[in-house]
N, C-alpha and C positions, 0 to 999 in steps of 0.2 A: 504493500499500499504506499501511496505517496501522501504526505501531509504538508499543509501550509502552517507555519508557526509564526506568530505575531509577538513582538517583544519590544522592550525599550532598554536603553543603556546610557549610563553616564560614561563618556568615552575618556574621561581624565587620565586613567590608569592604563589605557591601551593604546597599542600602536595601530590603531585603526580596526576596522571590522575584519579584514581579510587575514588569513593565517600568515604568520611570519616565522621564518626559521629561527631567529634568536630573539624574539620579542613578544610580549603578551598581546593577544588580540581577542576581541569579543567572540569571533567565530571558534576559536580554540576552546573557550570556556563552554560555549553552547554544545559544541560536538562532545566534549568530555561528559557533560552533565546527561545529555541524550543517551550517550553510549553506556553509561553507568546504570541508567535507569532501565534501558531496554535490553541490557545485557548482550549487545552486539555493536560493532563498530558503525557509528552513524557519521555521515559527512553531510554537512548542510550546504545549500547554495543560496547565497543572499540575493535580494532584489538589487543590490548595488554595493558600492564600496564607500565607507567614510574614512577620512584621513585620520592620522593620529590626533587624539584630543577632540575630535568632533563627536557630538551626542546624537542619540535618535529617540525621539519620543514615539515614533512608530516605525519598525523595521519588520520586514518579512523575509522568511527564508523557507525553502522546501527541503525535505529529506524523504528517503525511502526506508522502510522497516518491514521485516517479516511478523513483527509483533502486531497483535490486534489491539489497537488503541480505542476501545469501545467507549471508555469513560475519560474523555478529553479533559474534563474538570479535574479529575483526580491526577492525571498526568502533569497538568499545569501546576497543581499544588505541589506535587512532589518535585518537579523540575526547579520551582522557586525555593524549595528547601536545600537543593543541591547547588544552585548557582550562587555566585557572590552577590553581595548586597547591592552592587551597582549594575546588575542586569535582572531584569524583571519580565517574565513571559505572562502574556495576557489571553492568548487564545491559541487553540490547536484545533484544526479541522482536516478532514479528508478531502482530497481533491482528485481529479482525473489523473491517470498515470503519466500523461504528457504534460500536465500543467507545470509551468516553469515561473519561479519566483522573479527572476529577472527579465526574461524575454517576453512574458505575458503582461508585464507592467505597462500601463498606458501613460502613467504620469508619476512624477515625484515632486514633492514640495519641501523646500527648505526655508527656515527662518534664520536671519542673523539679527542679533540684538546689540544695540549700542545705547550708552547713556551719556549725557553731555555735561553733567556735574558730577565730581568726585563723590563715590559712594561705596564705602567698603563692603556692603552687603550685595552688591551686584557683580563685583569684579570676578567671580569664578565662572559666571555664565553669560557675560556680556562684555564688551569692549568699551573703554572710555575714551571719548573725543571731546575734550572740554573746550575747543575752540568753536567759533561760530560756523555753522553749516547751513547752507540754503538748500532745505529739503524739497522746496518746490522745483528748483533747478535739477536736483538729483532725480526727481520724479520724471522730469521731462527727458532726461538722459535714459532712465530706466524703460521708458516707453519705447524708446528706439531698439531695444533689445528684441522686441516682438517681431520686428521685421528682419532680424538677423538669422542666417542659417548657418554660417561657418563661424565657430567660436574659437578658432586657433589662438587668437590674441589673449584669451583668457583660460588657456589650457596649459597644464604642466607639460614641459617638453620631454621627449624620449619615453613616452608612454607605449603601451601595446595596442592602443585603439587603432582601429582601421580607418576611422572617419572622425571628424570633428564637427559633423553636422548634427545640430540640435534644434529643437523647435520650442521656444519659450512661449508660454501661453499667459503668463502674468509676471509682472515685476514691478513692485511698488513699495514705498516707504509709508509707514503709518505710525503716528505718535499713539502709543498705546496708554501711556501715562505721562504727566509732565516731565519733560526731559528724558523720556525713556522711549526709544524708537525700535521698530521691528521692520526689516526688510523681508519681504516675502516674494519667493520666486518658484514658479512651477514649470516644468518642462518634461518632454518625453524621455530625456535622458540627460545626464550631466557628465562632463569630462572631469578628470582629476584636478582639484584645486579651482574649478571654474567659479564657484559661488564666491569664494574668498577673494579671488582676483577681480571679479566684477565689483564686489563691494569696496574693495580698495580703490578702484578707479572711480566709482561713484562718489566716494568721499572726497577724492581730489577735485571732482567737479564741484562739490558743495563748498569746498574751501576756495574755490576761484582759481585753482591751478590749471584746470583744464576746462576749456569752453565746450559747448555742445558740438561745435563744428570739429574740434579736436577729438572729441569722444568718438564721433563717427569715423574720423581718420584712423583712430587706434583700431576700431572694428575692421575697417577696410585693409589694414596692413597685414592682418593675419600673422602677427608677430608678438609672442608673449613678452618680448622686451619693450614693446611699445606701451603696454599697459602699466598700471601702477603695481606696487608691491602688494602682496596678499595680506589680508587682515588676520588676526589671531584666530586660532582654531577653536578656542574654548567657548566663543559666542555663537557657533554654528550648530543647528539642530535639523536633522532629517525629521520632518513633521508627518508626512503621509506618503503612502504608495497606493496608488489606485489601479485597479484591475477591471 
C-alpha cells in the first residue's frame, strides 16, 4: 500500500528536508520513525525540498509498506511519540499505488516573515529589517513575478534541476500586525533558494536600491549574480501543498 503522510517541522536543527550523508535531516528522522513503527525499512518521498533552517507548517510525503495501516489515527499517535519534538505528524491516508507526493502536487505556498522594529520574541522565526521599506513598491515588483516563466536569476547555481521554468500564481506582501509583515508566494514548483533570493531582491526594491525597471532587468538577465543576496532561512515556512 502507498500512503500520504502530512506533517510539520521546525527546521532549525536540520540541514533541510532531504537526506544528507553527514548532517541531520527531517527525512532521516521520519524514515527512522516509520521504519521502527512498521518494522521494515521505509523510504519517504517528499513533496519538495526545504533548505537548511527552513520550516514547514504543512509538508507531504509518500511511502510504501506491506503493513496494513487500518487505524491511521493510531499510527499518527505512535509516530508522534517516536519523533523528536520539532517534527509533528498530523495525517496519514492511503492513496493510489501510483500517487506521487512530488509530481502530483499542483502548487506550493511559502510565507516569509519580517519585522521592522527590534523585537527579541520574533527573532527565531522572522527576519528584522529596521530601515524604512516601501511595501507598496515591493508589491508592484512582486506582481511582475506573475508574468515570469524563467526564474534562473533567483535560483541557486549548479543544481540538478533540468529546467528553471516556474509559474507563480500569487506573490504579495501583507502587514499582519503593526510592523510585522508576511510575504506570500505560490507556484507550481520552486527552485532551490528561489523564495529567499526573491525576498532579498524585493527588499532592495523597498529600500530604493533597485527600481522597478532594474527589477525587470534582473529577471531578464537570467543570472543569479544579478539579483540580491538571499535572506536568512529561519523566517521561511512552507505553508501548503495542494493536490
